[in-house]
C-alpha positions, 0 to 999 in steps of 0.5 A: 550608907551613901547612895554610891561608894567604893568597897575596899575589900573587893575593889568594887562599887557598891550602891543602893538599888533604887529600882527596888524602892520603896518595897526593899532597900538593898545594897548591890555590888558591881565588880565588873564594868558591865554590871555597873553599866547595867546598873546605870542604864536600868536606873539602879543608880540615877540622878545627875550628881550620883551619875558623876560619882558613878562615872568616876568610880567606873573608871577606877573599877576599870583600872583595877580590872585591867590586866595591862602591864604598862601605862600606855595600855592601861590608859587605852583600856580606861579610855575604852571603858570611859566610852562604854560608861558614857554611852549608857546615859547620853543626856545627863552631863555629869556621867561624862564629867565624872569619867573625864575628870578621872581620865585627866587625873590618871595622866599624871601617873607613871605606872599601872599601880599609880593609875589605880591609886590616882583613879580611886582617889579622884573618884573618892574626891568626886564623891566627897565634893558632891556632899559638900557641894550639895550642902552649899546649894542647900544654904544658898537655896534655903533663903528662897523658902519661907517658914510654912511654905509648900514646894512642889518637886518633880522626879527625885533630886534628893540624897538618892540622886546624889552621893548624899543630902541632895540638890532640890531636896537638899534645899528643903533639908537646909531650910528645915535645918534652919528651923523652918517648917516646909512641906513637899508635894511630890509628883509621881514622875512618869514613866518610872515613878521616881517621885512616888517611889523614891522622893516620897520614901526618902522624905518619909525616912527623914520625917519631912511632910510629903504629899504625893500627886499625879503629874497631871494634878500639878496645875490644879494644885497650883490653882488651889493655892497649894504650891508656894514654889516649884523646886527641881534638879537638872540633868544638863544646863546649857545656855538656852535651856535646862534638861530635866526629867520629862514633865518639868517643862509642863510644870514650868509653864503652869508655874509661870501662868500661876505666878509661882517661882520656879527654881532649879538646884544643880551643881556647876558640874551639870552645866554644859558650856558648849551645848545648846538645846539642839546639840543634846541627844534626848534619851528614849526609854523602852516603850514597855515602860508605858505599856506595862507596870512591872508585869501588869499590862496597861496598854495594848502590846503593839501600841505606838509609844513615845517615851523620852526620858527628858524634856527642856525648860527654857530659861525664860520660865526659870526664876533662878538657878541655885548652885554651890557658887551662888544663885544665877538669875536668867538671862545669864551667860554660862561664862559668868558661872565660872567667875 
């Protein structure tokens, strides 16, 4: 099962419910736009590349749900659906990229059936291309990992953050496929523990050695000589910074202090060619994600909470950005990525 896919029999979106991991592995079915939006907002489906596929499949789902009988009305319905999908996760650029790509594709249709056919095919193309893209990222990135290396990663940039294979963890998988022995240190990743719940689970499924640490232990692990490089994914890359799960900025400072390479692995679709740090809205999460762990209260119910989902890492802290088009070394112009 891929992280996200289309179910032909019911014309619905099926995906792995990542909120249940590692306790339970369950495939859920989204047959309404609201159920898909809920899945995106609640992080049942998450990870920049997987969100790109979710955006594409979301427009296809909206096309099959629309009762429009003419082309113009159908397109208006899909544009409304696109705005709804984009509003669920404003920071990660891939979600909007997937929505917009399918919306552009359906403009070539002549009738409502054509819209549905084109929307679904384009969404499937996004999913297929994601797997191929991640394999290329893995090939380019594997050269930076030496036999016997231990890499530190943050959040989850593995196959569950993509349609398959993964970006940062895809680099690890590609290096292992080349015969190298690689170990991973996974940070727990506050506030929703994507590292402890998801990264460790999928690495253990693939029998890749992994050790879990708290986010605040990263500096000490580097000081102890336990980390050879840091390898993370990205949710949005602008000219000046890289947006990624909260805590990435701290790791970049620690890596720089300890003279440890800091690599970012991400597809070209994650690049925001018109944005900069100040132009991007940082998603704020529910304060209760820090006040509670599940049903267990961890803090006073009325304590003030600051809970951004992402932070920004300046380009000067990054050794290289690994993409499907090759490796880019900061400082570079985003226009160079398109060459």
